[in-house]
C-alpha positions as a Python dict, from the first residue, in 0.01 Angstrom:
ca = {
    (1, 'M'): (0, 0, 0),
    (2, 'K'): (-202, -353, 61),
    (3, 'I'): (-460, -495, -142),
    (4, 'L'): (-755, -609, 19),
    (5, 'D'): (-1054, -640, -282),
    (6, 'I'): (-1048, -666, -597),
    (7, 'F'): (-1342, -648, -811),
    (8, 'S'): (-1316, -687, -1193),
    (9, 'W'): (-1593, -660, -1474),
    (10, 'I'): (-1381, -854, -1728),
    (11, 'S'): (-1283, -1229, -1755),
    (12, 'A'): (-993, -1345, -1554),
    (13, 'N'): (-860, -1465, -1922),
    (14, 'E'): (-848, -1109, -2084),
    (15, 'L'): (-719, -1036, -1700),
    (16, 'S'): (-686, -1212, -1448),
    (17, 'L'): (-696, -1100, -1084),
    (18, 'E'): (-322, -1125, -978),
    (19, 'K'): (-246, -980, -1295),
    (20, 'I'): (-468, -689, -1215),
    (21, 'E'): (-294, -684, -880),
    (22, 'N'): (18, -622, -1031),
    (23, 'I'): (-77, -369, -1263),
    (24, 'V'): (-207, -154, -964),
    (25, 'I'): (109, -172, -731),
    (26, 'N'): (333, -116, -1038),
    (27, 'C'): (116, 202, -1163),
    (28, 'C'): (119, 298, -765),
    (29, 'E'): (541, 237, -805),
    (30, 'G'): (591, 500, -1113),
    (31, 'N'): (675, 130, -1332),
    (32, 'S'): (558, 152, -1641),
    (33, 'G'): (523, -86, -1947),
    (34, 'Y'): (119, -221, -1885),
    (35, 'D'): (14, -77, -2179),
    (36, 'G'): (-363, -68, -2247),
    (37, 'Y'): (-449, 40, -1886),
    (38, 'R'): (-418, 335, -1620),
    (39, 'L'): (-509, 362, -1272),
    (40, 'Q'): (-750, 628, -1142),
    (41, 'S'): (-781, 775, -815),
    (42, 'Q'): (-1100, 976, -893),
    (43, 'I'): (-1408, 810, -1025),
    (44, 'P'): (-1468, 820, -1368),
    (45, 'E'): (-1751, 1048, -1505),
    (46, 'R'): (-1912, 802, -1682),
    (47, 'A'): (-1882, 478, -1409),
    (48, 'S'): (-2163, 242, -1409),
    (49, 'E'): (-2425, 211, -1094),
    (50, 'N'): (-2216, -158, -1022),
    (51, 'V'): (-1877, 79, -1020),
    (52, 'T'): (-2017, 336, -824),
    (53, 'S'): (-2244, 71, -534),
    (54, 'T'): (-1867, -117, -494),
    (55, 'K'): (-1710, 243, -439),
    (56, 'N'): (-1932, 320, -208),
    (57, 'E'): (-1917, -24, 4),
    (58, 'L'): (-1537, 1, 3),
    (59, 'I'): (-1530, 335, 126),
    (60, 'S'): (-1814, 255, 379),
    (61, 'E'): (-1588, -8, 520),
    (62, 'G'): (-1291, 180, 542),
    (63, 'K'): (-1060, 172, 265),
    (64, 'K'): (-865, 362, -4),
    (65, 'V'): (-1036, 316, -361),
    (66, 'C'): (-889, 341, -728),
    (67, 'Y'): (-986, 226, -1048),
    (68, 'L'): (-812, 57, -1331),
    (69, 'I'): (-930, 192, -1694),
    (70, 'R'): (-882, 22, -2010),
    (71, 'I'): (-732, 295, -2221),
    (72, 'R'): (-891, 200, -2590),
    (73, 'D'): (-1243, 250, -2480),
    (74, 'G'): (-1201, 436, -2085),
    (75, 'E'): (-1401, 182, -1902),
    (76, 'V'): (-1359, 65, -1563),
    (77, 'V'): (-1225, -256, -1598),
    (78, 'A'): (-1176, -308, -1176),
    (79, 'V'): (-1218, -149, -851),
    (80, 'V'): (-963, -226, -584),
    (81, 'G'): (-976, -122, -245),
    (82, 'Y'): (-711, -70, -39),
    (83, 'K'): (-494, 39, 274),
}
């Protein structure tokens, strides 16, 4: 997996882009240890218009997409484009 784009809707103080990348890679490798977040390959039902338009843009560029979800409230905190 090569991460190409990260679009985050939370502050870097809460979760930096580097941390998001590490969480995504570790979740894809089957590792745990990032309590509070989960990775999802399907767009969530409650996805905002920003999430949907970001997904559409990444897919139009030929990238695969996954979503980093905050478990406590089910909110999408980042959309990640990868190959």
